[in-house]
N, C-alpha and C positions, 0 to 999 in steps of 0.2 A: 150176861152182857152188862157192862156198867152203864149207868145212866149218862146221857149227854148233858152238857152245860147249855145255858141259855145265852142269847145275844141281847145285851142291853144297848140300844142305840140312844146316844145322848146328843142332842142338838141345842142350839141357842145362838143368839147373836154374838159376834166378836165383842169381848169386853164385859160380858154379862156376869162372869165369875164361875164358869163351868169348872175350870181347872182346880180352883181352890176346894170346891165341894167334892169333886171326884177324887182328889188326893185323900180326903178323909175316908171315903168309901173304900179305896184300895188299901188303906192302912188297917181297916177293920178286920180282925182275925176271925170274926164269926161267919164270914162269907168266903166261899171258894171261888174267888173272882179275880180277874186280872185285866189289865189294860192292853189293848192291841196297839202297837206303835204303827202309825201311818207312814206311808212312803211319800216323799215329796221331791220335787225338782227345785224348790226354792233354796236359797243359800241359808245356812244356819245363822241364827242371831248369836251374839257374844256368849250368852249363858246356856246355849243349847248344845247337847251332847248327842252325836250320831248314835242311833240305836236305842236311845233313851227317850228323847223328845220326839224325834222323827228318824226315819231311815232316809238319809239324803242320797239321791241318785241323780245321774245326768238325765237330761230330757230324752236322749236317744235310748237309754236303758228303760225309762218309763214307757215310751212309745212301743218299745219291743214287748213289754209286759201287756200293754193294751192289745196289740196284735195277736198275742198268744192267749188271750182271755184269762189272765192270771189274777185279775182283780175281782173282789166281791162287789166293789163299787169304785168309781173314780170320778174326778171332776177337775175342771180348770178354773182357777180363781186368781185374779190379779197377775195374769201371764205366767202362773206356775201351776203345775199339776199336783194333785193329792190323790192317794188311793189306799185301799185296804187289801192286803194280800189274802186271797181266798184260802190258799194252802195253810197259812199260819192260823187263821181263825178255825178252820176245819180241824186241825190237829188239836188245838186247845179244847174245843167242844167235844171231840171224840174221846178226849182224856178226862172228861167230866168237869172241866173248868168252865165257869161262865165267863163271858168276854164282854168288856165295855168297849164300844166303838164311839169315839167322839167325832161325829161327822156332820156335814151340813144336810139340809132338808132334801136336796136332790139325791144325795147318796142314800138317804133313808128310803126314798121312793124306789131307787134302783134295787136295793136289797129286798124290800118287801115284794116287789113285782117278780123277782127271780127266785127267792128262797123261802117265802113264807110257808110253803107246804113242807119244806125239808127241815127248817130250824124253828125252834121256839124263840120268837123275837118279841121284845118288850121295848116300846118307844117312849122316850121321856124328853120333854122340851123345857129348857130353862128360860124363863122370861125375866126381863128387868122390871123393877117397880114402875118405871116410866121411861120414855125415850130421853127425857132430860137427864135422868140418873145415868142412863147408858152413855150419853154424850160426855158427862162429867167423868165417868170411869175411863173412857177412851182418852180424854184430854190428860187426865192425871197419870196415865201410863208413860207419857212423854216419849213414846216410841213411834208415833204416827204424825204425818203431816196433816195440816188442816184439810187438804183435799182428800186425803185417805180417810180421815174421820168422817167427812161428809159422805163418801162412798160407802163406808161401813154402816152408817145410819140409814142410808137408802136401802141397802141390802137387808138391814135389820127389819125394816118395815115389811119387806116381802117374806122374810123368814117367819115373822110373827103371824102373818096371814096363813102360812102353811102349817102353823102349830096346831091347827084344828084337826090335822091328820094323825096326831100322836095319841097314844094311850093315856099319857099323864102329862100334866103341866105343873111346873113348880116355879113360883116367883122367888128370885133370889134378892130378898130385901135384907137378909141377915144370914150369914154363913151357917150358923148353928141350926137355925130354924129350917133352912133349905136342906141341910144334911139330914136332919131328923125325918123330914118328909121322904127324902130319897131312900134312906135306910128302911123305912116302913114299906115302901114300894118294892124294893129288892127282896126284903124278907117275905113279903106276901107272895110275890111271883115265884120265888125260889121254892117256897113251901108248897105251892100249888102243884109243882111238877115232881115232888119227891115221892 
């Protein structure tokens, strides 16, 4: 029987830089690791491709999946739904691939409460050097309104409080340094289960 992959749950406030650091991990050929694409009801942004950045579905389709318990976890954020397909993750893990889930703190709690005995799960939280730095990053994106930025900063405070429930915390002050720490964690955890 082949060995199963691990689940790496990655969380952190909006704008912290998760995507940039995770892209480097997924490009690293030394790991048998892949990213699971989340399902969402929100509309795609101009640069987003269906099936790559997210799987975009209707609200009716999403609610149907909730009723049929097809999600590993799901949440509602800013009047949109986001979720992780249980079948997709299970298939990857059973085929020996480790899976990266970029989800928020409530989703992490849902997965740990339901699946911690079944799957090997490693949780990693990305932190900004400060809330001022995070605010600056959100403003520089030029994709959010002032009200949206304030809401994201309020939410960031709650998420940072919840970071105490994670196995590891990484401050993203510099992409290379943050990636080096992430690489070491993934290598250590993967080796532990070989």
